[in-house]
C-alpha positions, 0 to 999 in steps of 0.5 A: 976813146970816149963816146959823145951822145946827144943830150936829146934824150934828156929833152925829148923824155920830158917834153912828152905830154907838155902843152900850152899852159892856160896863160898861154893860150889866153895870151894867144887868144887875146893877141888873135885878133892881131894875128888875123889882121897881119895874116890879111895885111900879108895875104893882100901884099902877096896878091900884089907880088905878081903884077903892078899894084892897081888902085884896088890893091892899094886900097886893099893894103891900106885897108888891111894895114889900118886894120893892123893898127886897130888890132895892136892899139885894142891890145895895148888899150887892153894891157894898159887897163889890165894893168890899171884895174 
């Protein structure tokens, strides 16, 4: 009978000490306004889950949605300007 072992040792041994690269950290930093806006939208949606949304809830959700769109537009514009430069 042949013993079959998982290949986890190879992965675990090579993964020790790996950190995100500077480029990956820069990408996260560039995307942080979008991430924050999406979290704000999600918070606004969660607050209105357990009750009927009133006018204030609807306004909060719309405002957060507009913030997400603005942050995504700004990120896309930065990416486009980076490609053109």
